N, CA, C and O atoms as a CHARMM CRD file, in Angstrom:
* protein
*
  304
    1    1 UNK  N    -22.20200  10.10700 -45.10800 PROA 1      0.00000
    2    1 UNK  CA   -21.37500   9.19200 -45.88800 PROA 1      0.00000
    3    1 UNK  C    -22.25400   8.55800 -46.96300 PROA 1      0.00000
    4    1 UNK  O    -23.30300   7.99200 -46.65500 PROA 1      0.00000
    5    2 UNK  N    -21.84000   8.64900 -48.19300 PROA 2      0.00000
    6    2 UNK  CA   -22.50500   7.98100 -49.30200 PROA 2      0.00000
    7    2 UNK  C    -21.53100   6.94200 -49.84200 PROA 2      0.00000
    8    2 UNK  O    -20.41000   7.26700 -50.23400 PROA 2      0.00000
    9    3 UNK  N    -21.97600   5.68900 -49.85500 PROA 3      0.00000
   10    3 UNK  CA   -21.13900   4.59700 -50.33300 PROA 3      0.00000
   11    3 UNK  C    -21.93700   3.77000 -51.31300 PROA 3      0.00000
   12    3 UNK  O    -23.07500   3.39900 -51.02300 PROA 3      0.00000
   13    4 UNK  N    -21.37300   3.47500 -52.45400 PROA 4      0.00000
   14    4 UNK  CA   -22.02800   2.60900 -53.43200 PROA 4      0.00000
   15    4 UNK  C    -21.59400   1.17400 -53.20300 PROA 4      0.00000
   16    4 UNK  O    -20.41700   0.89600 -52.97500 PROA 4      0.00000
   17    5 UNK  N    -22.55400   0.26800 -53.26400 PROA 5      0.00000
   18    5 UNK  CA   -22.24200  -1.15300 -53.15800 PROA 5      0.00000
   19    5 UNK  C    -22.93700  -1.87200 -54.30500 PROA 5      0.00000
   20    5 UNK  O    -23.92100  -1.37400 -54.85200 PROA 5      0.00000
   21    6 UNK  N    -22.43400  -3.01700 -54.65800 PROA 6      0.00000
   22    6 UNK  CA   -22.94700  -3.76400 -55.78900 PROA 6      0.00000
   23    6 UNK  C    -23.81700  -4.91900 -55.30900 PROA 6      0.00000
   24    6 UNK  O    -23.45900  -5.63000 -54.37000 PROA 6      0.00000
   25    7 UNK  N    -24.96100  -5.09700 -55.96000 PROA 7      0.00000
   26    7 UNK  CA   -25.84300  -6.22900 -55.69400 PROA 7      0.00000
   27    7 UNK  C    -25.31600  -7.40400 -56.50200 PROA 7      0.00000
   28    7 UNK  O    -25.08800  -7.29000 -57.70700 PROA 7      0.00000
   29    8 UNK  N    -25.12300  -8.54700 -55.82300 PROA 8      0.00000
   30    8 UNK  CA   -24.51700  -9.70700 -56.47900 PROA 8      0.00000
   31    8 UNK  C    -25.34400 -10.95900 -56.24600 PROA 8      0.00000
   32    8 UNK  O    -25.99000 -11.10700 -55.20900 PROA 8      0.00000
   33    9 UNK  N    -25.31700 -11.85300 -57.21400 PROA 9      0.00000
   34    9 UNK  CA   -25.95100 -13.14900 -57.03900 PROA 9      0.00000
   35    9 UNK  C    -25.02700 -14.00800 -56.18800 PROA 9      0.00000
   36    9 UNK  O    -23.82200 -14.08100 -56.42600 PROA 9      0.00000
   37   10 UNK  N    -25.63100 -14.66600 -55.17600 PROA 10     0.00000
   38   10 UNK  CA   -24.88300 -15.54300 -54.27900 PROA 10     0.00000
   39   10 UNK  C    -25.63700 -16.86100 -54.19600 PROA 10     0.00000
   40   10 UNK  O    -26.48200 -17.04900 -53.32100 PROA 10     0.00000
   41   11 UNK  N    -25.32600 -17.77000 -55.11200 PROA 11     0.00000
   42   11 UNK  CA   -26.07300 -19.02500 -55.17700 PROA 11     0.00000
   43   11 UNK  C    -27.48800 -18.76000 -55.63600 PROA 11     0.00000
   44   11 UNK  O    -27.70400 -18.19400 -56.70700 PROA 11     0.00000
   45   12 UNK  N    -28.46100 -19.17300 -54.82200 PROA 12     0.00000
   46   12 UNK  CA   -29.87200 -18.97100 -55.16700 PROA 12     0.00000
   47   12 UNK  C    -30.43500 -17.67100 -54.61000 PROA 12     0.00000
   48   12 UNK  O    -31.63500 -17.41900 -54.72100 PROA 12     0.00000
   49   13 UNK  N    -29.58000 -16.84200 -54.01100 PROA 13     0.00000
   50   13 UNK  CA   -30.03900 -15.59000 -53.41600 PROA 13     0.00000
   51   13 UNK  C    -29.27900 -14.42100 -54.02700 PROA 13     0.00000
   52   13 UNK  O    -28.36900 -14.59800 -54.83600 PROA 13     0.00000
   53   14 UNK  N    -29.67500 -13.23300 -53.62000 PROA 14     0.00000
   54   14 UNK  CA   -29.00000 -12.00900 -54.03500 PROA 14     0.00000
   55   14 UNK  C    -28.54900 -11.30700 -52.76500 PROA 14     0.00000
   56   14 UNK  O    -29.28800 -11.28800 -51.78100 PROA 14     0.00000
   57   15 UNK  N    -27.36100 -10.73300 -52.76500 PROA 15     0.00000
   58   15 UNK  CA   -26.84900 -10.07000 -51.57500 PROA 15     0.00000
   59   15 UNK  C    -25.93100  -8.93100 -51.92600 PROA 15     0.00000
   60   15 UNK  O    -25.65800  -8.65100 -53.09400 PROA 15     0.00000
   61   16 UNK  N    -25.46500  -8.28400 -50.88500 PROA 16     0.00000
   62   16 UNK  CA   -24.49600  -7.20100 -51.04100 PROA 16     0.00000
   63   16 UNK  C    -23.32800  -7.45400 -50.09900 PROA 16     0.00000
   64   16 UNK  O    -23.48300  -8.10700 -49.06600 PROA 16     0.00000
   65   17 UNK  N    -22.18000  -6.94600 -50.45300 PROA 17     0.00000
   66   17 UNK  CA   -21.01800  -7.00800 -49.58100 PROA 17     0.00000
   67   17 UNK  C    -20.77900  -5.59100 -49.07800 PROA 17     0.00000
   68   17 UNK  O    -20.62200  -4.65700 -49.86500 PROA 17     0.00000
   69   18 UNK  N    -20.75200  -5.44500 -47.75400 PROA 18     0.00000
   70   18 UNK  CA   -20.58500  -4.12800 -47.16400 PROA 18     0.00000
   71   18 UNK  C    -19.10100  -3.79400 -47.02400 PROA 18     0.00000
   72   18 UNK  O    -18.31500  -4.63400 -46.58600 PROA 18     0.00000
   73   19 UNK  N    -18.72200  -2.58700 -47.38900 PROA 19     0.00000
   74   19 UNK  CA   -17.33100  -2.16100 -47.20100 PROA 19     0.00000
   75   19 UNK  C    -16.97900  -2.13600 -45.71400 PROA 19     0.00000
   76   19 UNK  O    -17.85300  -1.95700 -44.86600 PROA 19     0.00000
   77   20 UNK  N    -15.70700  -2.31300 -45.40700 PROA 20     0.00000
   78   20 UNK  CA   -15.25400  -2.34900 -44.01200 PROA 20     0.00000
   79   20 UNK  C    -15.68200  -1.11100 -43.22600 PROA 20     0.00000
   80   20 UNK  O    -16.03400  -1.22400 -42.05200 PROA 20     0.00000
   81   21 UNK  N    -15.65900   0.06500 -43.84800 PROA 21     0.00000
   82   21 UNK  CA   -16.03300   1.27500 -43.10700 PROA 21     0.00000
   83   21 UNK  C    -17.50700   1.25600 -42.71200 PROA 21     0.00000
   84   21 UNK  O    -17.87200   1.80000 -41.67000 PROA 21     0.00000
   85   22 UNK  N    -18.35100   0.64100 -43.52500 PROA 22     0.00000
   86   22 UNK  CA   -19.77200   0.51500 -43.18300 PROA 22     0.00000
   87   22 UNK  C    -19.94100  -0.50600 -42.05900 PROA 22     0.00000
   88   22 UNK  O    -20.70400  -0.28000 -41.12100 PROA 22     0.00000
   89   23 UNK  N    -19.23200  -1.62400 -42.15400 PROA 23     0.00000
   90   23 UNK  CA   -19.26700  -2.65500 -41.11400 PROA 23     0.00000
   91   23 UNK  C    -18.81500  -2.05800 -39.77900 PROA 23     0.00000
   92   23 UNK  O    -19.42500  -2.32000 -38.74200 PROA 23     0.00000
   93   24 UNK  N    -17.75500  -1.26200 -39.80600 PROA 24     0.00000
   94   24 UNK  CA   -17.24600  -0.63300 -38.58800 PROA 24     0.00000
   95   24 UNK  C    -18.26900   0.34400 -38.00600 PROA 24     0.00000
   96   24 UNK  O    -18.47400   0.39200 -36.79300 PROA 24     0.00000
   97   25 UNK  N    -18.90400   1.11500 -38.87600 PROA 25     0.00000
   98   25 UNK  CA   -19.90100   2.09000 -38.41900 PROA 25     0.00000
   99   25 UNK  C    -21.10100   1.39300 -37.78500 PROA 25     0.00000
  100   25 UNK  O    -21.66200   1.88100 -36.80400 PROA 25     0.00000
  101   26 UNK  N    -21.49500   0.24200 -38.35100 PROA 26     0.00000
  102   26 UNK  CA   -22.60800  -0.53100 -37.79100 PROA 26     0.00000
  103   26 UNK  C    -22.20800  -1.31200 -36.53800 PROA 26     0.00000
  104   26 UNK  O    -23.06700  -1.78200 -35.79200 PROA 26     0.00000
  105   27 UNK  N    -20.89500  -1.44800 -36.31200 PROA 27     0.00000
  106   27 UNK  CA   -20.36500  -2.22000 -35.19900 PROA 27     0.00000
  107   27 UNK  C    -20.87000  -3.66700 -35.23100 PROA 27     0.00000
  108   27 UNK  O    -21.39400  -4.18700 -34.24700 PROA 27     0.00000
  109   28 UNK  N    -20.69300  -4.29300 -36.39500 PROA 28     0.00000
  110   28 UNK  CA   -21.09000  -5.68900 -36.57700 PROA 28     0.00000
  111   28 UNK  C    -19.90100  -6.48900 -37.09500 PROA 28     0.00000
  112   28 UNK  O    -18.89900  -5.94000 -37.55500 PROA 28     0.00000
  113   29 UNK  N    -20.05200  -7.80400 -37.00200 PROA 29     0.00000
  114   29 UNK  CA   -19.05300  -8.71700 -37.54800 PROA 29     0.00000
  115   29 UNK  C    -19.78600  -9.75000 -38.39700 PROA 29     0.00000
  116   29 UNK  O    -21.01000  -9.86400 -38.33300 PROA 29     0.00000
  117   30 UNK  N    -19.03500 -10.49300 -39.18400 PROA 30     0.00000
  118   30 UNK  CA   -19.61800 -11.52900 -40.03200 PROA 30     0.00000
  119   30 UNK  C    -20.49400 -12.45800 -39.18200 PROA 30     0.00000
  120   30 UNK  O    -20.07400 -12.91700 -38.12000 PROA 30     0.00000
  121   31 UNK  N    -21.69800 -12.72500 -39.65300 PROA 31     0.00000
  122   31 UNK  CA   -22.62400 -13.60100 -38.94600 PROA 31     0.00000
  123   31 UNK  C    -23.66700 -12.85800 -38.13200 PROA 31     0.00000
  124   31 UNK  O    -24.68500 -13.44000 -37.75800 PROA 31     0.00000
  125   32 UNK  N    -23.43100 -11.55500 -37.84500 PROA 32     0.00000
  126   32 UNK  CA   -24.41900 -10.76200 -37.10700 PROA 32     0.00000
  127   32 UNK  C    -25.63800 -10.50700 -37.97700 PROA 32     0.00000
  128   32 UNK  O    -25.56700 -10.59200 -39.20300 PROA 32     0.00000
  129   33 UNK  N    -26.76100 -10.19400 -37.33100 PROA 33     0.00000
  130   33 UNK  CA   -27.97600  -9.81200 -38.04100 PROA 33     0.00000
  131   33 UNK  C    -28.04900  -8.29600 -38.13200 PROA 33     0.00000
  132   33 UNK  O    -27.49900  -7.58800 -37.28800 PROA 33     0.00000
  133   34 UNK  N    -28.72600  -7.80400 -39.15100 PROA 34     0.00000
  134   34 UNK  CA   -29.00400  -6.38100 -39.30800 PROA 34     0.00000
  135   34 UNK  C    -30.50600  -6.16900 -39.39400 PROA 34     0.00000
  136   34 UNK  O    -31.22900  -7.02300 -39.90600 PROA 34     0.00000
  137   35 UNK  N    -30.97200  -5.03800 -38.89600 PROA 35     0.00000
  138   35 UNK  CA   -32.34700  -4.61900 -39.11900 PROA 35     0.00000
  139   35 UNK  C    -32.37600  -3.80700 -40.40700 PROA 35     0.00000
  140   35 UNK  O    -31.50500  -2.96800 -40.63800 PROA 35     0.00000
  141   36 UNK  N    -33.36700  -4.05400 -41.23500 PROA 36     0.00000
  142   36 UNK  CA   -33.59100  -3.26800 -42.44100 PROA 36     0.00000
  143   36 UNK  C    -34.92300  -2.55900 -42.23700 PROA 36     0.00000
  144   36 UNK  O    -35.96500  -3.20300 -42.11900 PROA 36     0.00000
  145   37 UNK  N    -34.88500  -1.23100 -42.19600 PROA 37     0.00000
  146   37 UNK  CA   -36.07100  -0.43600 -41.91200 PROA 37     0.00000
  147   37 UNK  C    -36.41900   0.41000 -43.12300 PROA 37     0.00000
  148   37 UNK  O    -35.55900   1.08800 -43.68500 PROA 37     0.00000
  149   38 UNK  N    -37.69500   0.36900 -43.52500 PROA 38     0.00000
  150   38 UNK  CA   -38.14200   1.22200 -44.62600 PROA 38     0.00000
  151   38 UNK  C    -38.24300   2.65700 -44.12100 PROA 38     0.00000
  152   38 UNK  O    -38.75500   2.91300 -43.03200 PROA 38     0.00000
  153   39 UNK  N    -37.74800   3.58300 -44.92900 PROA 39     0.00000
  154   39 UNK  CA   -37.82100   5.00500 -44.60600 PROA 39     0.00000
  155   39 UNK  C    -38.35800   5.74400 -45.82600 PROA 39     0.00000
  156   39 UNK  O    -38.39000   5.17300 -46.91700 PROA 39     0.00000
  157   40 UNK  N    -38.77900   6.99300 -45.67200 PROA 40     0.00000
  158   40 UNK  CA   -39.23100   7.75000 -46.84400 PROA 40     0.00000
  159   40 UNK  C    -38.15300   7.84900 -47.92500 PROA 40     0.00000
  160   40 UNK  O    -38.47300   7.98100 -49.10700 PROA 40     0.00000
  161   41 UNK  N    -36.88500   7.78600 -47.53100 PROA 41     0.00000
  162   41 UNK  CA   -35.79400   7.91400 -48.48800 PROA 41     0.00000
  163   41 UNK  C    -35.33600   6.57400 -49.06200 PROA 41     0.00000
  164   41 UNK  O    -34.48500   6.55000 -49.95100 PROA 41     0.00000
  165   42 UNK  N    -35.87700   5.47300 -48.57800 PROA 42     0.00000
  166   42 UNK  CA   -35.45400   4.14600 -49.04900 PROA 42     0.00000
  167   42 UNK  C    -35.42400   3.15900 -47.91100 PROA 42     0.00000
  168   42 UNK  O    -36.46300   2.85500 -47.32400 PROA 42     0.00000
  169   43 UNK  N    -34.24100   2.64700 -47.58600 PROA 43     0.00000
  170   43 UNK  CA   -34.09300   1.73300 -46.45700 PROA 43     0.00000
  171   43 UNK  C    -32.91000   2.16200 -45.60400 PROA 43     0.00000
  172   43 UNK  O    -32.00300   2.85400 -46.06600 PROA 43     0.00000
  173   44 UNK  N    -32.94400   1.73600 -44.35300 PROA 44     0.00000
  174   44 UNK  CA   -31.87100   2.03100 -43.41300 PROA 44     0.00000
  175   44 UNK  C    -31.39100   0.72600 -42.80100 PROA 44     0.00000
  176   44 UNK  O    -32.20000  -0.13700 -42.46100 PROA 44     0.00000
  177   45 UNK  N    -30.08700   0.57500 -42.66000 PROA 45     0.00000
  178   45 UNK  CA   -29.50700  -0.59400 -42.00600 PROA 45     0.00000
  179   45 UNK  C    -29.07500  -0.20500 -40.60100 PROA 45     0.00000
  180   45 UNK  O    -28.49700   0.86300 -40.39800 PROA 45     0.00000
  181   46 UNK  N    -29.35500  -1.06900 -39.63200 PROA 46     0.00000
  182   46 UNK  CA   -28.88600  -0.84400 -38.26700 PROA 46     0.00000
  183   46 UNK  C    -28.60800  -2.19500 -37.61600 PROA 46     0.00000
  184   46 UNK  O    -29.04000  -3.23800 -38.10500 PROA 46     0.00000
  185   47 UNK  N    -27.89000  -2.15300 -36.51900 PROA 47     0.00000
  186   47 UNK  CA   -27.60500  -3.39300 -35.79200 PROA 47     0.00000
  187   47 UNK  C    -28.91800  -4.03500 -35.37700 PROA 47     0.00000
  188   47 UNK  O    -29.86900  -3.33900 -35.02100 PROA 47     0.00000
  189   48 UNK  N    -28.97000  -5.34400 -35.42000 PROA 48     0.00000
  190   48 UNK  CA   -30.14300  -6.09100 -34.99600 PROA 48     0.00000
  191   48 UNK  C    -30.37300  -5.86600 -33.51000 PROA 48     0.00000
  192   48 UNK  O    -29.44900  -5.95200 -32.70200 PROA 48     0.00000
  193   49 UNK  N    -31.60900  -5.57900 -33.17000 PROA 49     0.00000
  194   49 UNK  CA   -31.98700  -5.37200 -31.77700 PROA 49     0.00000
  195   49 UNK  C    -33.27800  -6.13300 -31.54000 PROA 49     0.00000
  196   49 UNK  O    -34.33100  -5.75400 -32.05400 PROA 49     0.00000
  197   50 UNK  N    -33.20100  -7.20400 -30.76200 PROA 50     0.00000
  198   50 UNK  CA   -34.37300  -8.04600 -30.52200 PROA 50     0.00000
  199   50 UNK  C    -35.51600  -7.24100 -29.91200 PROA 50     0.00000
  200   50 UNK  O    -36.68200  -7.50100 -30.21200 PROA 50     0.00000
  201   51 UNK  N    -35.19500  -6.25800 -29.05100 PROA 51     0.00000
  202   51 UNK  CA   -36.24600  -5.42900 -28.45200 PROA 51     0.00000
  203   51 UNK  C    -36.97400  -4.62700 -29.52400 PROA 51     0.00000
  204   51 UNK  O    -38.19600  -4.49200 -29.47600 PROA 51     0.00000
  205   52 UNK  N    -36.22500  -4.09300 -30.49300 PROA 52     0.00000
  206   52 UNK  CA   -36.84300  -3.31900 -31.56500 PROA 52     0.00000
  207   52 UNK  C    -37.76100  -4.21400 -32.39700 PROA 52     0.00000
  208   52 UNK  O    -38.84600  -3.79300 -32.79900 PROA 52     0.00000
  209   53 UNK  N    -37.32900  -5.44000 -32.65200 PROA 53     0.00000
  210   53 UNK  CA   -38.15100  -6.37400 -33.41200 PROA 53     0.00000
  211   53 UNK  C    -39.46300  -6.64000 -32.66900 PROA 53     0.00000
  212   53 UNK  O    -40.52500  -6.67100 -33.29100 PROA 53     0.00000
  213   54 UNK  N    -39.40300  -6.82900 -31.36400 PROA 54     0.00000
  214   54 UNK  CA   -40.59600  -7.07900 -30.55300 PROA 54     0.00000
  215   54 UNK  C    -41.53500  -5.87400 -30.59700 PROA 54     0.00000
  216   54 UNK  O    -42.74600  -6.03600 -30.75000 PROA 54     0.00000
  217   55 UNK  N    -40.98000  -4.66800 -30.46300 PROA 55     0.00000
  218   55 UNK  CA   -41.79300  -3.44900 -30.52300 PROA 55     0.00000
  219   55 UNK  C    -42.50100  -3.34700 -31.86800 PROA 55     0.00000
  220   55 UNK  O    -43.67900  -2.99300 -31.92200 PROA 55     0.00000
  221   56 UNK  N    -41.79100  -3.65400 -32.95500 PROA 56     0.00000
  222   56 UNK  CA   -42.40000  -3.57800 -34.28400 PROA 56     0.00000
  223   56 UNK  C    -43.50100  -4.62100 -34.45600 PROA 56     0.00000
  224   56 UNK  O    -44.51000  -4.34800 -35.10700 PROA 56     0.00000
  225   57 UNK  N    -43.32400  -5.80900 -33.88200 PROA 57     0.00000
  226   57 UNK  CA   -44.37100  -6.83800 -33.94000 PROA 57     0.00000
  227   57 UNK  C    -45.62500  -6.35500 -33.21700 PROA 57     0.00000
  228   57 UNK  O    -46.74000  -6.53900 -33.70700 PROA 57     0.00000
  229   58 UNK  N    -45.44000  -5.73500 -32.04900 PROA 58     0.00000
  230   58 UNK  CA   -46.57300  -5.20600 -31.29100 PROA 58     0.00000
  231   58 UNK  C    -47.25400  -4.09000 -32.07700 PROA 58     0.00000
  232   58 UNK  O    -48.48200  -4.04500 -32.15500 PROA 58     0.00000
  233   59 UNK  N    -46.46000  -3.18500 -32.66200 PROA 59     0.00000
  234   59 UNK  CA   -47.02200  -2.08800 -33.45700 PROA 59     0.00000
  235   59 UNK  C    -47.80800  -2.62600 -34.64700 PROA 59     0.00000
  236   59 UNK  O    -48.88500  -2.11500 -34.95500 PROA 59     0.00000
  237   60 UNK  N    -47.28800  -3.64500 -35.31700 PROA 60     0.00000
  238   60 UNK  CA   -48.00500  -4.24900 -36.44700 PROA 60     0.00000
  239   60 UNK  C    -49.35000  -4.81600 -36.00600 PROA 60     0.00000
  240   60 UNK  O    -50.35600  -4.63400 -36.69200 PROA 60     0.00000
  241   61 UNK  N    -49.37200  -5.50500 -34.85700 PROA 61     0.00000
  242   61 UNK  CA   -50.63300  -6.07600 -34.35500 PROA 61     0.00000
  243   61 UNK  C    -51.64400  -4.97100 -34.04500 PROA 61     0.00000
  244   61 UNK  O    -52.82400  -5.08700 -34.37700 PROA 61     0.00000
  245   62 UNK  N    -51.16700  -3.89300 -33.40300 PROA 62     0.00000
  246   62 UNK  CA   -52.05200  -2.77800 -33.07300 PROA 62     0.00000
  247   62 UNK  C    -52.60200  -2.14700 -34.34700 PROA 62     0.00000
  248   62 UNK  O    -53.79500  -1.85400 -34.43600 PROA 62     0.00000
  249   63 UNK  N    -51.72400  -1.93800 -35.33900 PROA 63     0.00000
  250   63 UNK  CA   -52.16800  -1.31300 -36.59400 PROA 63     0.00000
  251   63 UNK  C    -53.18700  -2.18600 -37.31400 PROA 63     0.00000
  252   63 UNK  O    -54.12100  -1.66300 -37.92100 PROA 63     0.00000
  253   64 UNK  N    -53.02800  -3.50700 -37.25900 PROA 64     0.00000
  254   64 UNK  CA   -53.98600  -4.39600 -37.89400 PROA 64     0.00000
  255   64 UNK  C    -55.31600  -4.37800 -37.14400 PROA 64     0.00000
  256   64 UNK  O    -56.38300  -4.30400 -37.75500 PROA 64     0.00000
  257   65 UNK  N    -55.24100  -4.44700 -35.81200 PROA 65     0.00000
  258   65 UNK  CA   -56.43800  -4.51000 -34.98200 PROA 65     0.00000
  259   65 UNK  C    -57.23900  -3.21300 -35.05900 PROA 65     0.00000
  260   65 UNK  O    -58.46600  -3.24800 -35.15500 PROA 65     0.00000
  261   66 UNK  N    -56.56400  -2.08600 -35.01900 PROA 66     0.00000
  262   66 UNK  CA   -57.21800  -0.77800 -34.96300 PROA 66     0.00000
  263   66 UNK  C    -57.10800  -0.01500 -36.27800 PROA 66     0.00000
  264   66 UNK  O    -57.05200   1.21500 -36.28400 PROA 66     0.00000
  265   67 UNK  N    -57.07800  -0.73600 -37.38200 PROA 67     0.00000
  266   67 UNK  CA   -56.89100  -0.12900 -38.70300 PROA 67     0.00000
  267   67 UNK  C    -57.88800   0.99000 -38.98200 PROA 67     0.00000
  268   67 UNK  O    -57.50100   2.06700 -39.43800 PROA 67     0.00000
  269   68 UNK  N    -59.17400   0.74100 -38.70900 PROA 68     0.00000
  270   68 UNK  CA   -60.20500   1.74800 -39.03000 PROA 68     0.00000
  271   68 UNK  C    -60.05700   2.99000 -38.16100 PROA 68     0.00000
  272   68 UNK  O    -60.20600   4.10500 -38.65900 PROA 68     0.00000
  273   69 UNK  N    -59.76900   2.82200 -36.87800 PROA 69     0.00000
  274   69 UNK  CA   -59.57600   3.95500 -35.98200 PROA 69     0.00000
  275   69 UNK  C    -58.38500   4.79200 -36.45300 PROA 69     0.00000
  276   69 UNK  O    -58.47300   6.01800 -36.52900 PROA 69     0.00000
  277   70 UNK  N    -57.28200   4.12800 -36.76600 PROA 70     0.00000
  278   70 UNK  CA   -56.09600   4.84400 -37.22500 PROA 70     0.00000
  279   70 UNK  C    -56.34900   5.56100 -38.55000 PROA 70     0.00000
  280   70 UNK  O    -55.83100   6.65400 -38.77900 PROA 70     0.00000
  281   71 UNK  N    -57.13600   4.95000 -39.40700 PROA 71     0.00000
  282   71 UNK  CA   -57.46900   5.56400 -40.69300 PROA 71     0.00000
  283   71 UNK  C    -58.25500   6.86300 -40.47200 PROA 71     0.00000
  284   71 UNK  O    -57.99200   7.87700 -41.11800 PROA 71     0.00000
  285   72 UNK  N    -59.22000   6.81400 -39.55000 PROA 72     0.00000
  286   72 UNK  CA   -60.01700   8.01000 -39.26100 PROA 72     0.00000
  287   72 UNK  C    -59.15400   9.09900 -38.61700 PROA 72     0.00000
  288   72 UNK  O    -59.31700  10.28100 -38.92300 PROA 72     0.00000
  289   73 UNK  N    -58.24000   8.70500 -37.72800 PROA 73     0.00000
  290   73 UNK  CA   -57.33100   9.68100 -37.12700 PROA 73     0.00000
  291   73 UNK  C    -56.45800  10.35100 -38.16700 PROA 73     0.00000
  292   73 UNK  O    -56.18700  11.54800 -38.08100 PROA 73     0.00000
  293   74 UNK  N    -56.01700   9.58000 -39.15200 PROA 74     0.00000
  294   74 UNK  CA   -55.15600  10.13000 -40.20900 PROA 74     0.00000
  295   74 UNK  C    -55.91100  11.13700 -41.06900 PROA 74     0.00000
  296   74 UNK  O    -55.31000  12.06300 -41.61300 PROA 74     0.00000
  297   75 UNK  N    -57.21900  10.96100 -41.19200 PROA 75     0.00000
  298   75 UNK  CA   -58.04200  11.87700 -41.99700 PROA 75     0.00000
  299   75 UNK  C    -58.25200  13.21100 -41.29900 PROA 75     0.00000
  300   75 UNK  O    -58.55400  14.21200 -41.94900 PROA 75     0.00000
  301   76 UNK  N    -58.09600  13.23400 -39.97700 PROA 76     0.00000
  302   76 UNK  CA   -58.35900  14.46100 -39.19600 PROA 76     0.00000
  303   76 UNK  C    -57.34600  15.54500 -39.47700 PROA 76     0.00000
  304   76 UNK  O    -57.42900  16.63100 -38.90300 PROA 76     0.00000
């Protein structure tokens, strides 16, 4: 599914309004949170998952702590 949406100014912020079919596909309602994930193709929207957020925080800490090791592994 490819859907175009418009970026709009909303007070002091910028936002988008999701079409109903996208909202239904995400299984969210007004007021819910969404995860925004960077992908090689751009960004992906998914339902907010507190467990996923925790996993990403742990992964970020590991990547910061072991940056040099990971860099050397990537060179292999």
